C-alpha positions as CSV (number, residue, x, y, z in Angstrom):
1,M,32.6,143.2,69.7
2,P,36.4,143.9,70.6
3,S,38.5,140.8,72.8
4,D,39.0,144.3,75.3
5,E,35.1,143.4,76.3
6,I,34.6,140.1,76.8
7,M,35.4,138.9,80.3
8,E,33.6,142.4,81.2
9,K,30.6,140.6,80.3
10,F,31.5,138.3,81.6
11,H,31.7,139.1,85.1
12,K,28.8,141.3,84.1
13,G,26.5,138.1,83.3
14,T,26.0,139.4,80.0
15,L,28.2,137.4,77.9
16,H,26.5,134.6,75.8
17,S,28.0,131.6,74.0
18,G,27.7,130.7,69.9
19,K,25.7,133.1,67.3
20,K,22.5,134.9,67.7
21,V,19.8,133.1,65.6
22,K,16.1,134.7,64.7
23,G,13.9,132.9,67.4
24,K,17.0,131.3,69.4
25,K,17.5,131.7,72.7
26,R,21.6,131.9,73.9
27,K,22.9,130.4,76.8
28,I,24.8,132.4,79.4
29,V,28.4,132.6,79.7
30,K,29.0,130.7,83.5
31,N,31.9,128.8,83.5
32,P,35.0,130.9,83.1
33,K,37.3,129.4,81.5
34,Q,34.0,129.3,78.7
35,A,34.9,132.8,79.5
36,K,38.5,132.3,78.4
37,A,38.3,130.2,75.2
38,I,36.1,132.8,73.9
39,L,39.4,135.4,74.9
40,L,41.4,133.0,72.7
41,H,39.3,133.1,70.2
42,Y,38.2,136.8,69.8
43,L,42.7,137.3,70.1
44,R,43.8,135.1,67.7
45,S,41.0,136.8,65.0
46,E,42.3,140.2,65.6
47,G,46.0,138.6,65.2
48,K,46.6,140.3,68.6
49,L,47.3,136.3,69.6
50,G,49.6,133.0,67.8
51,P,47.9,130.4,66.8
52,R,47.2,126.9,68.6
53,K,49.9,124.9,69.3
54,K,49.2,121.4,67.7
55,G,50.4,118.3,69.8
56,K,50.2,116.0,72.6
57,T,47.7,117.6,75.4
58,K,48.2,116.7,79.3
59,H,45.4,114.4,80.2
60,S,43.9,111.1,78.6
61,N,40.3,109.6,78.0
62,K,41.9,106.3,77.4
63,K,42.1,103.7,80.0
64,R,45.8,101.9,80.9
65,V,44.4,98.5,81.8
66,S,47.2,96.7,83.5
67,A,48.9,93.1,83.0
68,K,47.7,91.0,85.8
69,K,50.4,88.1,86.9
């Protein structure tokens, strides 16, 4: 599927996540962030966008422990 069809399918409610597997239903994408991630994947695979940047993440899942005095 070309990358220019991704957001159109998302807005119509026909964008599915995952691959087609015989006998299994695929879920419809309802989250706009997931639709954007799928779009970026297709743009990178078509060569229209460079590779992902590697670096520090914005948010950390680690809890900070403060020293109590």
